[in-house]
C-alpha positions as CSV (number, residue, x, y, z in Angstrom):
1,X,32.5,153.5,219.9
2,X,36.1,154.0,220.1
3,X,38.1,156.9,218.5
4,X,41.0,156.6,216.2
5,X,44.4,158.3,216.9
6,X,43.4,160.7,213.6
7,X,40.1,161.6,215.6
8,X,42.2,161.9,218.8
9,X,44.4,164.4,217.2
10,X,42.0,165.9,215.1
11,X,39.8,166.8,218.1
12,X,42.8,168.0,220.1
13,X,43.8,170.6,217.2
14,X,40.2,171.8,216.8
15,X,40.1,172.6,220.5
16,X,43.3,174.1,220.5
17,X,42.2,176.2,217.5
18,X,38.9,177.5,218.9
19,X,40.4,177.9,222.6
20,X,43.5,180.1,221.3
21,X,41.3,182.7,220.7
22,X,39.7,183.1,224.3
23,X,42.8,184.9,226.1
24,X,42.6,187.5,223.4
25,X,39.0,188.0,224.0
26,X,38.9,188.1,227.5
27,X,42.1,190.5,227.2
28,X,40.4,192.9,224.9
29,X,37.0,193.2,227.0
30,X,38.7,193.6,230.1
31,X,41.0,196.2,229.2
32,X,38.5,197.6,226.7
33,X,41.1,198.1,224.1
34,X,41.9,196.4,220.9
35,X,44.5,198.6,219.6
36,X,47.4,195.8,219.9
37,X,45.2,193.6,217.7
38,X,46.1,193.5,213.7
39,X,42.4,193.9,211.9
40,X,44.4,193.1,208.3
41,X,45.4,189.7,210.4
42,X,42.0,189.1,211.4
43,X,40.1,189.9,208.2
44,X,42.4,187.5,206.5
45,X,41.9,184.8,210.0
46,X,38.2,185.1,209.7
47,X,38.2,185.1,205.5
48,X,40.1,181.8,206.1
49,X,37.6,180.4,208.7
50,X,34.7,181.3,206.4
51,X,36.0,179.3,203.3
52,X,37.0,176.5,205.4
53,X,33.6,176.3,206.9
54,X,32.4,176.9,203.0
55,X,34.7,173.8,202.4
56,X,33.2,171.7,205.1
57,X,30.0,172.0,204.2
58,X,30.8,171.1,200.5
59,X,32.7,168.1,201.6
60,X,30.3,167.0,204.2
61,X,33.1,167.4,206.8
62,X,31.2,168.4,209.6
63,X,34.4,168.3,211.9
64,X,35.4,170.6,209.7
65,X,32.4,172.5,209.3
66,X,31.8,172.8,213.1
67,X,35.5,173.4,214.2
68,X,35.8,176.0,211.8
69,X,32.3,177.8,212.2
70,X,33.0,178.4,216.4
71,X,36.9,179.5,215.3
72,X,35.0,181.9,212.5
73,X,32.7,183.1,215.4
74,X,35.3,183.5,217.8
75,X,37.7,185.5,215.1
76,X,34.5,187.5,214.4
77,X,34.2,188.6,218.4
78,X,37.8,189.9,218.0
79,X,36.8,192.4,215.2
80,X,33.6,193.3,216.7
81,X,35.8,194.1,219.8
82,X,38.4,195.4,217.4
83,X,35.6,198.2,216.1
84,X,34.3,198.6,219.3
85,X,37.3,199.8,221.4
86,X,38.9,201.4,218.3
87,X,39.4,204.5,220.1
88,X,41.7,202.5,222.6
89,X,40.9,202.1,226.3
90,X,38.8,204.5,228.1
91,X,40.5,206.8,230.3
């Protein structure tokens, strides 16, 4: 089975989207500080990923569902870390 150009581009886009959250998660975890993270931005981002995941399910587009479910999870982790470290770095 060979992948089409569109499949290759879609796969690369999904990997980039998913990977983009990892450095932020690592930074927050190491520094125990999420003060630089925009709460509003991540609320909108998580909402968008929820809607994209629902869209993927409704259209039976499993690549859309899977990629957005992973991104939703990672963005939700950042929101959770924002809540956990809301006081800023421990002194």
